[in-house]
CHARMM-style PDB file with segment names, atoms N, HN, CA, C and O in Angstrom:
ATOM      1  N   MET     1       5.615  41.186  13.406  1.00  0.00      PROA
ATOM      2  CA  MET     1       6.704  41.070  14.359  1.00  0.00      PROA
ATOM      3  C   MET     1       7.821  40.210  13.796  1.00  0.00      PROA
ATOM      4  O   MET     1       8.991  40.545  13.977  1.00  0.00      PROA
ATOM      5  N   GLY     2       7.507  39.135  13.132  1.00  0.00      PROA
ATOM      6  HN  GLY     2       6.555  38.863  12.985  1.00  0.00      PROA
ATOM      7  CA  GLY     2       8.531  38.284  12.544  1.00  0.00      PROA
ATOM      8  C   GLY     2       9.289  37.477  13.581  1.00  0.00      PROA
ATOM      9  O   GLY     2      10.507  37.610  13.703  1.00  0.00      PROA
ATOM     10  N   ALA     3       8.592  36.651  14.321  1.00  0.00      PROA
ATOM     11  HN  ALA     3       7.603  36.542  14.222  1.00  0.00      PROA
ATOM     12  CA  ALA     3       9.234  35.814  15.332  1.00  0.00      PROA
ATOM     13  C   ALA     3      10.255  34.894  14.677  1.00  0.00      PROA
ATOM     14  O   ALA     3      10.040  34.419  13.562  1.00  0.00      PROA
ATOM     15  N   LYS     4      11.349  34.647  15.356  1.00  0.00      PROA
ATOM     16  HN  LYS     4      11.524  35.033  16.261  1.00  0.00      PROA
ATOM     17  CA  LYS     4      12.431  33.831  14.807  1.00  0.00      PROA
ATOM     18  C   LYS     4      12.327  32.365  15.220  1.00  0.00      PROA
ATOM     19  O   LYS     4      13.287  31.611  15.067  1.00  0.00      PROA
ATOM     20  N   CYS     5      11.200  31.965  15.729  1.00  0.00      PROA
ATOM     21  HN  CYS     5      10.419  32.578  15.854  1.00  0.00      PROA
ATOM     22  CA  CYS     5      11.020  30.603  16.218  1.00  0.00      PROA
ATOM     23  C   CYS     5      11.143  29.562  15.116  1.00  0.00      PROA
ATOM     24  O   CYS     5      11.548  28.428  15.373  1.00  0.00      PROA
ATOM     25  N   GLU     6      10.800  29.936  13.905  1.00  0.00      PROA
ATOM     26  HN  GLU     6      10.471  30.857  13.696  1.00  0.00      PROA
ATOM     27  CA  GLU     6      10.854  28.976  12.805  1.00  0.00      PROA
ATOM     28  C   GLU     6      12.274  28.484  12.560  1.00  0.00      PROA
ATOM     29  O   GLU     6      12.470  27.332  12.173  1.00  0.00      PROA
ATOM     30  N   THR     7      13.258  29.335  12.778  1.00  0.00      PROA
ATOM     31  HN  THR     7      13.099  30.271  13.092  1.00  0.00      PROA
ATOM     32  CA  THR     7      14.654  28.960  12.529  1.00  0.00      PROA
ATOM     33  C   THR     7      15.483  28.869  13.808  1.00  0.00      PROA
ATOM     34  O   THR     7      16.709  28.781  13.741  1.00  0.00      PROA
ATOM     35  N   CYS     8      14.844  28.889  14.945  1.00  0.00      PROA
ATOM     36  HN  CYS     8      13.848  28.960  14.999  1.00  0.00      PROA
ATOM     37  CA  CYS     8      15.544  28.856  16.228  1.00  0.00      PROA
ATOM     38  C   CYS     8      16.305  27.541  16.400  1.00  0.00      PROA
ATOM     39  O   CYS     8      15.723  26.463  16.280  1.00  0.00      PROA
ATOM     40  N   SER     9      17.591  27.629  16.678  1.00  0.00      PROA
ATOM     41  HN  SER     9      18.065  28.505  16.776  1.00  0.00      PROA
ATOM     42  CA  SER     9      18.400  26.419  16.824  1.00  0.00      PROA
ATOM     43  C   SER     9      17.968  25.591  18.033  1.00  0.00      PROA
ATOM     44  O   SER     9      18.053  24.363  18.009  1.00  0.00      PROA
ATOM     45  N   MET    10      17.509  26.252  19.078  1.00  0.00      PROA
ATOM     46  HN  MET    10      17.439  27.250  19.098  1.00  0.00      PROA
ATOM     47  CA  MET    10      17.050  25.531  20.268  1.00  0.00      PROA
ATOM     48  C   MET    10      15.818  24.685  19.926  1.00  0.00      PROA
ATOM     49  O   MET    10      15.722  23.529  20.339  1.00  0.00      PROA
ATOM     50  N   ARG    11      14.903  25.250  19.190  1.00  0.00      PROA
ATOM     51  HN  ARG    11      14.981  26.189  18.855  1.00  0.00      PROA
ATOM     52  CA  ARG    11      13.692  24.528  18.802  1.00  0.00      PROA
ATOM     53  C   ARG    11      14.031  23.365  17.872  1.00  0.00      PROA
ATOM     54  O   ARG    11      13.479  22.274  18.019  1.00  0.00      PROA
ATOM     55  N   LEU    12      14.926  23.589  16.924  1.00  0.00      PROA
ATOM     56  HN  LEU    12      15.374  24.475  16.805  1.00  0.00      PROA
ATOM     57  CA  LEU    12      15.296  22.539  15.979  1.00  0.00      PROA
ATOM     58  C   LEU    12      15.964  21.358  16.682  1.00  0.00      PROA
ATOM     59  O   LEU    12      15.703  20.204  16.342  1.00  0.00      PROA
ATOM     60  N   LYS    13      16.824  21.643  17.659  1.00  0.00      PROA
ATOM     61  HN  LYS    13      17.036  22.580  17.935  1.00  0.00      PROA
ATOM     62  CA  LYS    13      17.473  20.575  18.424  1.00  0.00      PROA
ATOM     63  C   LYS    13      16.449  19.803  19.242  1.00  0.00      PROA
ATOM     64  O   LYS    13      16.518  18.578  19.343  1.00  0.00      PROA
ATOM     65  N   ALA    14      15.504  20.523  19.820  1.00  0.00      PROA
ATOM     66  HN  ALA    14      15.448  21.518  19.738  1.00  0.00      PROA
ATOM     67  CA  ALA    14      14.471  19.884  20.635  1.00  0.00      PROA
ATOM     68  C   ALA    14      13.587  18.981  19.779  1.00  0.00      PROA
ATOM     69  O   ALA    14      13.200  17.899  20.220  1.00  0.00      PROA
ATOM     70  N   GLU    15      13.269  19.408  18.576  1.00  0.00      PROA
ATOM     71  HN  GLU    15      13.584  20.287  18.217  1.00  0.00      PROA
ATOM     72  CA  GLU    15      12.437  18.593  17.699  1.00  0.00      PROA
ATOM     73  C   GLU    15      13.192  17.381  17.171  1.00  0.00      PROA
ATOM     74  O   GLU    15      12.598  16.331  16.924  1.00  0.00      PROA
ATOM     75  N   LYS    16      14.494  17.529  17.001  1.00  0.00      PROA
ATOM     76  HN  LYS    16      14.976  18.382  17.201  1.00  0.00      PROA
ATOM     77  CA  LYS    16      15.313  16.431  16.486  1.00  0.00      PROA
ATOM     78  C   LYS    16      15.366  15.269  17.485  1.00  0.00      PROA
ATOM     79  O   LYS    16      15.373  14.102  17.091  1.00  0.00      PROA
ATOM     80  N   ASN    17      15.403  15.596  18.769  1.00  0.00      PROA
ATOM     81  HN  ASN    17      15.398  16.543  19.089  1.00  0.00      PROA
ATOM     82  CA  ASN    17      15.474  14.575  19.815  1.00  0.00      PROA
ATOM     83  C   ASN    17      14.465  14.934  20.915  1.00  0.00      PROA
ATOM     84  O   ASN    17      14.832  15.577  21.898  1.00  0.00      PROA
ATOM     85  N   PRO    18      13.207  14.527  20.760  1.00  0.00      PROA
ATOM     86  CA  PRO    18      12.142  14.948  21.671  1.00  0.00      PROA
ATOM     87  C   PRO    18      12.261  14.460  23.116  1.00  0.00      PROA
ATOM     88  O   PRO    18      11.531  14.938  23.984  1.00  0.00      PROA
ATOM     89  N   HSD    19      13.163  13.523  23.387  1.00  0.00      PROA
ATOM     90  HN  HSD    19      13.756  13.135  22.681  1.00  0.00      PROA
ATOM     91  CA  HSD    19      13.296  13.014  24.751  1.00  0.00      PROA
ATOM     92  C   HSD    19      14.522  13.567  25.465  1.00  0.00      PROA
ATOM     93  O   HSD    19      14.862  13.114  26.558  1.00  0.00      PROA
ATOM     94  N   SER    20      15.178  14.533  24.861  1.00  0.00      PROA
ATOM     95  HN  SER    20      14.901  14.901  23.974  1.00  0.00      PROA
ATOM     96  CA  SER    20      16.394  15.098  25.449  1.00  0.00      PROA
ATOM     97  C   SER    20      16.057  16.174  26.485  1.00  0.00      PROA
ATOM     98  O   SER    20      14.921  16.637  26.579  1.00  0.00      PROA
ATOM     99  N   ILE    21      17.057  16.550  27.241  1.00  0.00      PROA
ATOM    100  HN  ILE    21      17.980  16.174  27.164  1.00  0.00      PROA
ATOM    101  CA  ILE    21      16.891  17.627  28.212  1.00  0.00      PROA
ATOM    102  C   ILE    21      16.602  18.945  27.494  1.00  0.00      PROA
ATOM    103  O   ILE    21      15.861  19.786  28.003  1.00  0.00      PROA
ATOM    104  N   MET    22      17.193  19.120  26.309  1.00  0.00      PROA
ATOM    105  HN  MET    22      17.795  18.437  25.896  1.00  0.00      PROA
ATOM    106  CA  MET    22      16.951  20.335  25.521  1.00  0.00      PROA
ATOM    107  C   MET    22      15.474  20.455  25.157  1.00  0.00      PROA
ATOM    108  O   MET    22      14.908  21.548  25.161  1.00  0.00      PROA
ATOM    109  N   SER    23      14.868  19.332  24.849  1.00  0.00      PROA
ATOM    110  HN  SER    23      15.328  18.444  24.847  1.00  0.00      PROA
ATOM    111  CA  SER    23      13.455  19.331  24.512  1.00  0.00      PROA
ATOM    112  C   SER    23      12.601  19.723  25.716  1.00  0.00      PROA
ATOM    113  O   SER    23      11.626  20.461  25.581  1.00  0.00      PROA
ATOM    114  N   LYS    24      12.971  19.229  26.878  1.00  0.00      PROA
ATOM    115  HN  LYS    24      13.764  18.629  26.988  1.00  0.00      PROA
ATOM    116  CA  LYS    24      12.231  19.583  28.097  1.00  0.00      PROA
ATOM    117  C   LYS    24      12.376  21.068  28.416  1.00  0.00      PROA
ATOM    118  O   LYS    24      11.417  21.722  28.825  1.00  0.00      PROA
ATOM    119  N   ILE    25      13.562  21.582  28.228  1.00  0.00      PROA
ATOM    120  HN  ILE    25      14.342  21.051  27.896  1.00  0.00      PROA
ATOM    121  CA  ILE    25      13.791  23.016  28.452  1.00  0.00      PROA
ATOM    122  C   ILE    25      12.997  23.823  27.440  1.00  0.00      PROA
ATOM    123  O   ILE    25      12.402  24.846  27.781  1.00  0.00      PROA
ATOM    124  N   TRP    26      12.988  23.365  26.200  1.00  0.00      PROA
ATOM    125  HN  TRP    26      13.470  22.535  25.923  1.00  0.00      PROA
ATOM    126  CA  TRP    26      12.239  24.068  25.152  1.00  0.00      PROA
ATOM    127  C   TRP    26      10.755  24.133  25.506  1.00  0.00      PROA
ATOM    128  O   TRP    26      10.150  25.201  25.416  1.00  0.00      PROA
ATOM    129  N   ARG    27      10.164  23.016  25.903  1.00  0.00      PROA
ATOM    130  HN  ARG    27      10.656  22.149  25.976  1.00  0.00      PROA
ATOM    131  CA  ARG    27       8.736  23.005  26.250  1.00  0.00      PROA
ATOM    132  C   ARG    27       8.451  23.934  27.423  1.00  0.00      PROA
ATOM    133  O   ARG    27       7.439  24.634  27.420  1.00  0.00      PROA
ATOM    134  N   TRP    28       9.326  23.952  28.426  1.00  0.00      PROA
ATOM    135  HN  TRP    28      10.148  23.382  28.429  1.00  0.00      PROA
ATOM    136  CA  TRP    28       9.154  24.852  29.566  1.00  0.00      PROA
ATOM    137  C   TRP    28       9.232  26.304  29.082  1.00  0.00      PROA
ATOM    138  O   TRP    28       8.433  27.141  29.501  1.00  0.00      PROA
ATOM    139  N   HSD    29      10.173  26.595  28.220  1.00  0.00      PROA
ATOM    140  HN  HSD    29      10.822  25.915  27.880  1.00  0.00      PROA
ATOM    141  CA  HSD    29      10.395  27.931  27.687  1.00  0.00      PROA
ATOM    142  C   HSD    29       9.173  28.459  26.930  1.00  0.00      PROA
ATOM    143  O   HSD    29       8.845  29.642  27.029  1.00  0.00      PROA
ATOM    144  N   THR    30       8.503  27.587  26.177  1.00  0.00      PROA
ATOM    145  HN  THR    30       8.769  26.626  26.096  1.00  0.00      PROA
ATOM    146  CA  THR    30       7.369  28.033  25.367  1.00  0.00      PROA
ATOM    147  C   THR    30       6.162  28.442  26.207  1.00  0.00      PROA
ATOM    148  O   THR    30       5.255  29.104  25.701  1.00  0.00      PROA
ATOM    149  N   LYS    31       6.140  28.061  27.464  1.00  0.00      PROA
ATOM    150  HN  LYS    31       6.876  27.523  27.875  1.00  0.00      PROA
ATOM    151  CA  LYS    31       5.004  28.427  28.313  1.00  0.00      PROA
ATOM    152  C   LYS    31       4.986  29.907  28.670  1.00  0.00      PROA
ATOM    153  O   LYS    31       3.923  30.447  28.978  1.00  0.00      PROA
ATOM    154  N   TRP    32       6.136  30.577  28.637  1.00  0.00      PROA
ATOM    155  HN  TRP    32       7.000  30.139  28.386  1.00  0.00      PROA
ATOM    156  CA  TRP    32       6.175  31.982  29.028  1.00  0.00      PROA
ATOM    157  C   TRP    32       6.791  32.898  27.971  1.00  0.00      PROA
ATOM    158  O   TRP    32       6.766  34.118  28.135  1.00  0.00      PROA
ATOM    159  N   CYS    33       7.329  32.354  26.916  1.00  0.00      PROA
ATOM    160  HN  CYS    33       7.349  31.363  26.783  1.00  0.00      PROA
ATOM    161  CA  CYS    33       8.046  33.149  25.913  1.00  0.00      PROA
ATOM    162  C   CYS    33       7.083  33.985  25.064  1.00  0.00      PROA
ATOM    163  O   CYS    33       6.224  33.422  24.385  1.00  0.00      PROA
ATOM    164  N   PRO    34       7.210  35.312  25.090  1.00  0.00      PROA
ATOM    165  CA  PRO    34       6.327  36.144  24.267  1.00  0.00      PROA
ATOM    166  C   PRO    34       6.584  35.956  22.771  1.00  0.00      PROA
ATOM    167  O   PRO    34       5.663  36.096  21.967  1.00  0.00      PROA
ATOM    168  N   GLY    35       7.811  35.643  22.393  1.00  0.00      PROA
ATOM    169  HN  GLY    35       8.560  35.528  23.046  1.00  0.00      PROA
ATOM    170  CA  GLY    35       8.122  35.395  20.986  1.00  0.00      PROA
ATOM    171  C   GLY    35       7.412  34.160  20.468  1.00  0.00      PROA
ATOM    172  O   GLY    35       6.916  34.157  19.342  1.00  0.00      PROA
ATOM    173  N   TRP    36       7.357  33.105  21.281  1.00  0.00      PROA
ATOM    174  HN  TRP    36       7.760  33.108  22.196  1.00  0.00      PROA
ATOM    175  CA  TRP    36       6.671  31.874  20.891  1.00  0.00      PROA
ATOM    176  C   TRP    36       5.183  32.126  20.733  1.00  0.00      PROA
ATOM    177  O   TRP    36       4.558  31.623  19.799  1.00  0.00      PROA
ATOM    178  N   LYS    37       4.617  32.900  21.641  1.00  0.00      PROA
ATOM    179  HN  LYS    37       5.124  33.309  22.400  1.00  0.00      PROA
ATOM    180  CA  LYS    37       3.186  33.214  21.553  1.00  0.00      PROA
ATOM    181  C   LYS    37       2.891  34.016  20.295  1.00  0.00      PROA
ATOM    182  O   LYS    37       1.872  33.793  19.641  1.00  0.00      PROA
ATOM    183  N   ALA    38       3.772  34.944  19.952  1.00  0.00      PROA
ATOM    184  HN  ALA    38       4.600  35.124  20.483  1.00  0.00      PROA
ATOM    185  CA  ALA    38       3.601  35.735  18.728  1.00  0.00      PROA
ATOM    186  C   ALA    38       3.728  34.834  17.499  1.00  0.00      PROA
ATOM    187  O   ALA    38       2.982  34.997  16.534  1.00  0.00      PROA
ATOM    188  N   TYR    39       4.656  33.898  17.529  1.00  0.00      PROA
ATOM    189  HN  TYR    39       5.262  33.766  18.314  1.00  0.00      PROA
ATOM    190  CA  TYR    39       4.851  32.964  16.421  1.00  0.00      PROA
ATOM    191  C   TYR    39       3.599  32.112  16.225  1.00  0.00      PROA
ATOM    192  O   TYR    39       3.156  31.912  15.094  1.00  0.00      PROA
ATOM    193  N   GLN    40       3.033  31.615  17.306  1.00  0.00      PROA
ATOM    194  HN  GLN    40       3.393  31.778  18.225  1.00  0.00      PROA
ATOM    195  CA  GLN    40       1.812  30.816  17.219  1.00  0.00      PROA
ATOM    196  C   GLN    40       0.665  31.641  16.646  1.00  0.00      PROA
ATOM    197  O   GLN    40      -0.145  31.135  15.869  1.00  0.00      PROA
ATOM    198  N   LYS    41       0.601  32.900  17.028  1.00  0.00      PROA
ATOM    199  HN  LYS    41       1.259  33.311  17.660  1.00  0.00      PROA
ATOM    200  CA  LYS    41      -0.440  33.793  16.522  1.00  0.00      PROA
ATOM    201  C   LYS    41      -0.262  34.008  15.014  1.00  0.00      PROA
ATOM    202  O   LYS    41      -1.239  34.032  14.266  1.00  0.00      PROA
ATOM    203  N   GLU    42       1.002  34.164  14.574  1.00  0.00      PROA
ATOM    204  HN  GLU    42       1.795  34.144  15.182  1.00  0.00      PROA
ATOM    205  CA  GLU    42       1.303  34.305  13.144  1.00  0.00      PROA
ATOM    206  C   GLU    42       0.835  33.076  12.373  1.00  0.00      PROA
ATOM    207  O   GLU    42       0.209  33.196  11.320  1.00  0.00      PROA
ATOM    208  N   LEU    43       1.142  31.895  12.903  1.00  0.00      PROA
ATOM    209  HN  LEU    43       1.650  31.798  13.759  1.00  0.00      PROA
ATOM    210  CA  LEU    43       0.758  30.658  12.231  1.00  0.00      PROA
ATOM    211  C   LEU    43      -0.762  30.525  12.120  1.00  0.00      PROA
ATOM    212  O   LEU    43      -1.281  30.084  11.095  1.00  0.00      PROA
ATOM    213  N   ASN    44      -1.458  30.905  13.168  1.00  0.00      PROA
ATOM    214  HN  ASN    44      -1.037  31.264  14.001  1.00  0.00      PROA
ATOM    215  CA  ASN    44      -2.924  30.802  13.157  1.00  0.00      PROA
ATOM    216  C   ASN    44      -3.544  31.787  12.174  1.00  0.00      PROA
ATOM    217  O   ASN    44      -4.585  31.499  11.583  1.00  0.00      PROA
ATOM    218  N   SER    45      -2.919  32.937  11.996  1.00  0.00      PROA
ATOM    219  HN  SER    45      -2.073  33.170  12.476  1.00  0.00      PROA
ATOM    220  CA  SER    45      -3.477  33.932  11.083  1.00  0.00      PROA
ATOM    221  C   SER    45      -3.262  33.546   9.621  1.00  0.00      PROA
ATOM    222  O   SER    45      -3.960  34.056   8.744  1.00  0.00      PROA
ATOM    223  N   LYS    46      -2.305  32.651   9.342  1.00  0.00      PROA
ATOM    224  HN  LYS    46      -1.738  32.237  10.055  1.00  0.00      PROA
ATOM    225  CA  LYS    46      -2.032  32.216   7.974  1.00  0.00      PROA
ATOM    226  C   LYS    46      -3.026  31.163   7.485  1.00  0.00      PROA
ATOM    227  O   LYS    46      -3.101  30.891   6.287  1.00  0.00      PROA
ATOM    228  N   LYS    47      -3.778  30.579   8.392  1.00  0.00      PROA
ATOM    229  HN  LYS    47      -3.717  30.799   9.365  1.00  0.00      PROA
ATOM    230  CA  LYS    47      -4.739  29.515   8.030  1.00  0.00      PROA
ATOM    231  C   LYS    47      -5.889  30.056   7.237  1.00  0.00      PROA
ATOM    232  OT1 LYS    47      -6.783  29.302   6.854  1.00  0.00      PROA
TER     233      LYS     47
END
């Protein structure tokens, strides 16, 4: 599938400042995002 989460600007901003509102939105977003779930699956398969 090639999820774009690795280079997602929203994710990078959230990681840069973990206490920001962007970070809170990012964490909420990852709970339902099918792309994030696919990305996590990709990472687990590389182990």
